[in-house]
N, C-alpha and C positions, 0 to 999 in steps of 0.2 A: 444271663441268669436263668437258671432252670426253675421249674415250677416248685420244686422242693425248697429252694432258697427263698423264693418269694413267700411261701407259706410260713417258713421259719421267721422271716422278718415281720410279717403281719402278726404272728403269734407274740413275738417280743413286744411289738408296738401295742398290742392289745393288753399285755401284762402291765406295761408302764402307764398307759393312758386310759385304760378301761374301754367299755363299750361306747361311752359318750364321745371319745376321741376319734372313732372310726369315721363318722360323717365329716368331721373337720378335715381329716386326712384325704378323704375322697374328693372333697371340695377343692382342696389345695392342689391335688393331682390334676383335677379337671381344668382348673385355671392354668396350670403350667402347660398342659397339653394344648389348650386353646392359644396361649401366647406363642408357643413354639410353632404351631401351624401358621399363625399370622406372620411371624417373623420369616418363616421359610417362603411363604407366598410373596412377601415384600421383596425378598432377595431374588426370587425367580422373576418377578415383574421388572425389577431393576436390570437384571441381565438381559431380558428380552428387549427392554427399551434401548439399552446400549447396543445390542446387536442390530436393531432397526436403524439406529442413528448411523452406525458404521455402514450398513447397507445403502442408506440414502447418500452418504458421502462418496461412496465408490461407484455409484450408479452413473452411467453415461447417458445423458439426455440427447435426443436427436439434434437439438440446436447446438450442442457442443461438438458435433462431428463436422469435419471439413471435407464434405463429399465432393465439392466443386473441382478441386485440384487432385485428380487421380492419376495424372501422368507421372512416370518415374523421374526422379531428379537426375539420375545418372543412367547412361545406357547400360543395358544388361549384356554382359559378355558371356557367350556360351562356350567358346573355346579360344585359346590363345595360340600364337604362332609357335610357341615352344612345344605345344602338344602334338604338332604335325612335324615329324622329322623324316628325312629321306629313308631311314631304316624302316620306319613303320609303313611308309607307302610302298616300299619294295616287297615287304612281306605280304601285303594285301593284294598285290598284282598277281594275276594268274601266270603260272609258269608255262613257257612255250616249249 
């Protein structure tokens, strides 16, 4: 809403309810803004609480780690027999 529209609405309100109705309107608007701020603060606090709960649930504590058994369960294979073929060894050999 632009400032011109707000002034027009206030003028119409003043025509209908008179000067005595303006303080009541201001009080009602003040209460509405206060309640809106409280509601938004409550929603924000609830979101932060949920985020902290999720963070705590996914956090790994040192007592949960199994550090004692660090050896690999299966041997690590760096190359296989299929990767070494007679053709590849002949190419790498120096030519005489």
